C-alpha positions in Angstrom: 115.7 96.5 131.4 116.5 97.4 127.8 115.6 94.5 125.5 118.4 92.4 124.4 117.2 93.0 120.8 118.0 96.6 121.0 121.4 96.0 122.6 122.4 93.7 119.6 120.4 95.6 116.9 121.8 99.0 117.7 125.4 97.8 117.2 124.7 95.5 114.3 122.0 97.3 112.3 123.6 100.8 112.6 127.0 99.5 111.6 125.5 97.7 108.6 123.4 100.8 107.6 126.3 103.2 107.9 128.5 100.9 105.8 126.0 100.3 103.1 123.0 102.7 103.2 119.6 101.7 101.8 118.5 101.3 98.2 115.1 101.3 96.5 112.3 98.8 96.5 111.8 95.3 95.4 113.6 93.5 92.5 114.2 90.0 91.4 115.2 88.2 88.3 113.5 84.9 89.2 109.8 84.6 88.9 108.4 87.2 91.3 104.8 87.3 92.5 103.7 90.6 94.0 100.9 90.0 96.5 98.3 92.6 95.5 96.4 94.8 97.9 93.3 92.8 98.9 90.7 92.9 101.5 89.7 89.3 101.3 90.2 87.5 104.7 93.0 85.0 104.9 90.4 82.2 105.4 88.9 83.0 102.0 92.2 82.8 100.0 93.0 79.9 97.7 96.0 78.8 99.7 98.8 76.5 98.5 97.9 72.9 99.0 101.6 72.3 99.9 103.5 75.5 100.7 106.8 73.5 100.3 106.2 73.0 96.6 105.9 76.6 95.5 108.7 77.9 93.4 109.8 81.5 92.8 109.7 84.7 94.8 106.9 86.8 96.2 106.6 90.3 97.6 104.5 91.1 100.6 102.6 94.4 100.4 100.5 96.0 103.2 96.8 96.3 102.4 96.9 100.0 103.4 99.5 102.7 103.9 97.6 104.6 106.6 97.5 104.1 110.3 94.1 104.4 112.0 94.3 106.4 115.3 92.8 104.8 118.3 91.3 108.2 119.2 90.7 111.3 117.0 91.5 113.8 119.8 93.2 112.1 122.7 93.3 114.0 126.0 96.7 115.1 127.3 97.8 115.9 130.8 101.0 118.0 130.7 103.5 118.6 132.2 104.2 114.9 133.0 107.3 113.3 134.5 108.3 110.0 132.9 111.2 107.5 133.2 113.6 107.9 130.2 115.4 104.6 129.6 118.7 106.3 128.5 121.4 103.9 127.4 123.5 105.0 130.4 120.7 104.3 132.9 117.1 105.4 133.7 116.5 109.1 134.5 113.4 111.1 135.2 112.4 113.6 132.4 109.6 116.1 132.6 107.7 116.8 129.4 106.1 120.2 129.4 105.0 120.4 125.8 104.3 118.0 123.0 103.1 120.2 120.2 106.0 119.5 117.8 107.1 115.9 118.0 109.6 113.6 116.3 109.9 109.9 116.8 113.2 108.2 115.9 114.1 104.5 115.7 115.6 102.2 113.2 112.3 100.5 112.3 109.9 103.5 112.2 107.9 102.0 115.0 107.8 105.0 117.3 106.5 107.4 114.6 103.9 104.8 113.7 102.9 104.5 117.3 102.6 108.3 117.7 100.2 108.2 114.8 98.3 105.2 116.2 97.7 107.1 119.4 96.1 110.0 117.5 99.0 112.4 117.4 100.0 112.3 113.7 99.3 116.0 113.4 102.0 116.7 116.1 104.7 115.0 114.0 107.0 117.6 112.3 109.7 115.3 111.0 110.5 111.6 110.6 113.3 109.1 110.3 113.8 107.3 107.0 112.1 104.2 108.2 108.9 106.0 109.2 106.8 105.4 106.1 103.0 105.8 106.0 100.8 108.1 104.0 100.3 110.8 106.7 104.0 111.5 106.9 105.0 111.0 103.3 105.8 114.7 102.7 107.5 115.4 106.1 111.2 116.3 106.3 113.5 113.3 106.9 116.0 113.9 109.6 118.1 110.7 109.2 120.3 109.6 106.4 119.9 106.5 104.4 122.4 105.0 106.8 120.1 105.8 109.7 122.3 108.5 111.2 120.6 111.5 112.8 121.3 115.0 111.4 121.2 117.3 114.4 120.8 120.4 112.3 117.9 118.9 110.4 116.2 118.1 113.7 116.8 121.5 115.3 115.6 123.3 112.2 112.1 121.7 112.8 112.0 123.2 116.4 110.6 120.1 118.1 109.7 120.3 121.7 109.8 116.5 122.2 111.9 113.8 120.6 111.0 110.2 121.5 113.6 107.5 120.6 114.8 104.1 121.7 118.6 104.5 121.1 118.6 102.3 118.0 119.9 105.1 115.8 122.4 107.7 116.6 125.2 108.6 117.0 124.1 108.8 120.6 126.1 111.9 121.2 124.0 113.7 118.6 120.8 112.7 120.4 122.2 114.0 123.7 123.2 117.2 121.9 119.5 117.8 121.2 119.0 117.8 125.0 121.8 120.3 125.4 120.0 122.5 122.8 116.9 122.5 124.9 114.9 119.7 123.3 113.1 117.3 125.6 114.4 113.8 124.7 112.7 110.7 126.1 114.1 107.2 125.5 111.7 104.3 125.5 112.3 100.6 125.5 111.3 98.9 122.2 111.3 95.2 122.4 110.8 93.2 119.2 108.0 91.0 120.5 104.2 90.8 120.5 104.1 92.0 124.1 106.6 94.7 123.2 104.2 96.3 120.7 101.6 97.0 123.5 104.3 98.2 125.9 105.7 100.6 123.3 102.2 102.1 122.9 102.0 102.7 126.7 105.5 104.3 127.0 105.1 106.6 124.0 101.7 107.6 125.3 103.1 108.3 128.7 105.7 110.7 127.2 102.8 112.5 125.4 100.7 112.8 128.5 98.1 110.5 127.1 97.9 107.4 129.1 94.3 106.6 128.3 95.1 106.5 124.5 98.1 104.3 125.3 96.0 101.7 127.1 93.5 101.8 124.3 96.1 101.3 121.6 97.9 98.6 123.6 94.6 96.7 123.9 93.6 97.2 120.3 96.9 96.1 118.8 97.2 93.1 121.1 93.7 91.9 120.1 94.5 92.4 116.4 97.7 90.5 116.7 96.1 87.6 118.5 93.4 87.5 115.9 95.8 87.6 113.0 98.0 84.9 114.5 94.9 82.7 114.9 93.9 83.3 111.3 97.4 82.4 110.1 97.4 79.3 112.2 94.3 78.2 110.4 95.9 78.2 107.0 99.4 77.1 108.0 100.4 73.4 108.4 99.5 72.3 111.9 102.1 69.6 112.3 105.4 71.2 113.3 107.2 68.7 111.1 105.2 70.0 108.1 105.7 73.7 108.9 107.9 75.8 106.6 111.5 76.1 107.7 112.1 79.9 107.4 115.3 82.0 107.7 115.7 85.7 107.8 118.6 87.0 105.7 119.8 90.6 105.8 121.4 91.6 102.5 123.4 94.6 101.4 125.1 93.5 98.2 126.9 96.7 97.5 129.2 96.0 100.5 129.0 92.2 100.5 127.1 92.2 103.8 125.1 89.1 104.6 123.7 88.6 108.1 121.5 85.9 109.5 119.0 87.0 112.1 118.4 84.5 114.9 116.8 84.2 118.3 116.0 87.5 120.0 116.5 89.5 116.8 112.8 90.0 116.2 112.8 87.8 113.1 112.2 84.7 115.3 109.0 86.3 116.7 107.8 87.1 113.2 108.5 83.7 111.8 106.8 81.9 114.6 103.7 84.1 114.4 103.6 83.1 110.7 103.1 79.5 111.6 106.6 78.6 110.5 109.8 77.3 112.1 112.7 79.6 112.9 115.6 77.5 111.6 118.2 79.9 112.7 117.1 79.5 116.2 117.0 75.7 115.8 120.7 75.7 114.9 121.5 77.9 117.9 121.9 81.2 116.0 121.2 84.2 118.2 121.0 87.9 117.5 122.4 89.1 114.2 125.7 87.6 112.9 127.5 87.4 109.6 126.2 84.5 107.6 128.4 81.5 107.1 128.0 78.9 104.4 128.0 76.2 107.1 125.2 77.8 109.1 123.1 78.4 105.9 123.5 74.8 104.8 122.8 73.5 108.4 119.6 75.6 108.6 118.5 74.4 105.2 115.4 76.7 105.0 112.4 76.1 102.8 111.9 79.8 102.5 114.1 82.9 103.0 112.7 86.2 104.2 114.5 89.4 103.0 114.1 93.1 102.9 113.1 94.4 99.5 116.0 96.8 99.1 118.4 94.1 100.2 117.2 91.8 97.5 117.5 94.7 95.0 121.1 95.4 96.2 122.2 91.9 95.1 120.4 92.1 91.7 117.5 89.8 92.5 117.1 86.2 93.4 119.0 84.6 90.6 122.0 86.9 91.1 122.0 86.3 94.8 122.0 82.5 94.3 124.8 82.8 91.7 126.9 84.9 94.0 126.3 82.8 97.1 126.5 79.1 95.9 125.7 77.9 99.5 122.1 79.2 99.0 121.6 76.8 96.1 122.4 73.9 98.5 119.3 74.8 100.5 115.7 73.9 99.6 114.8 77.6 99.4 117.7 78.2 97.0 116.7 75.3 94.7 113.1 76.5 94.6 114.1 80.2 94.5 111.6 80.6 97.3 112.1 84.1 98.7 109.6 86.5 100.2 110.6 90.1 100.4 109.0 93.1 102.1 109.7 96.8 102.4 112.5 97.6 104.9 110.2 100.0 106.7 107.5 97.3 107.3 109.0 93.9 107.8 110.5 94.3 111.2 108.4 97.2 112.4 107.1 96.1 115.8 104.5 98.8 116.0 100.8 99.3 115.5 101.0 97.9 112.0 102.3 94.5 113.0 99.0 92.8 112.4 99.0 94.2 108.9 102.6 93.1 108.4 101.7 89.5 109.5 98.7 89.5 107.2 100.8 90.6 104.2 103.5 88.1 104.8 101.0 85.3 105.3 99.5 86.1 101.9 102.9 86.1 100.2 103.8 82.8 101.9 100.6 80.7 101.7 98.7 82.3 98.9 101.2 84.1 96.6 99.7 86.2 93.8 96.4 86.7 95.6 
């Protein structure tokens, strides 16, 4: 069954992206601490004695931009018949070739998973959210609004496209099939278990089930280890844990969404040893922000995408434009943590690194 996250995210995120597009990287007029690239373990950082007391913004940055493959030359067994989880229902698809591959989803997780399996050299194009060093120079086949350009895809002559239905229009994806491209839909659930399952499904479409199991096992172990490391530096008492809210911003169009339960943000926040206050006030999915909900949630810290923060002119400009934010503890302390759009909600093989970077920005800003 397709994850509820995708059912809600496809409608909400695509609509937002089409309305507003994406802008550049981080910005902020309030004091902004960019967490540097560091290899020091979380346990060795000089963490905040009281994470509630910190004032100002911080930016979370991944320690590395590459993705280490689980195997250098994974074995493939093609042709293979797999279940494609099309939006209209499951169908059987036979993959005969996977020499030229494109992964398409709103978070860039599929392209990252293909690379994690050891098939980065098969990628011939990418969506705008797929951002790691090995694909930096590859053609982009989606717009800044996450819409697929069929001509751009077909020009690359892919024999396999793997997607999850989170970007479209869906008619364009189906047109690729009509043009002779094998298209496989996978389920991408924004959860810790979903990361491992995505590895298995993508690997199955590539005829590399062994690599899929290895990547699923590796990423699950890495996530469990990182969650344990974060738990060791985060407040143990739930009443002392940071109250965190995920806010989606696109200031150019006046778009402000709160991400609640089953949006993926809730999983991220809980893994960071914090409390998802949107969920606590009964907020589910992705909905337009209201002043009442924001004040009721009263977060200590607000997570945002870097380009979203830039689109509103930085922290001070955001607070000035949205007075309700100043009524919250996070607003009064200007306590925001931003991270690149292509990283923060990417539930793929880089999730352990995402959690690590966010934990540094939250509990040890500036280190």
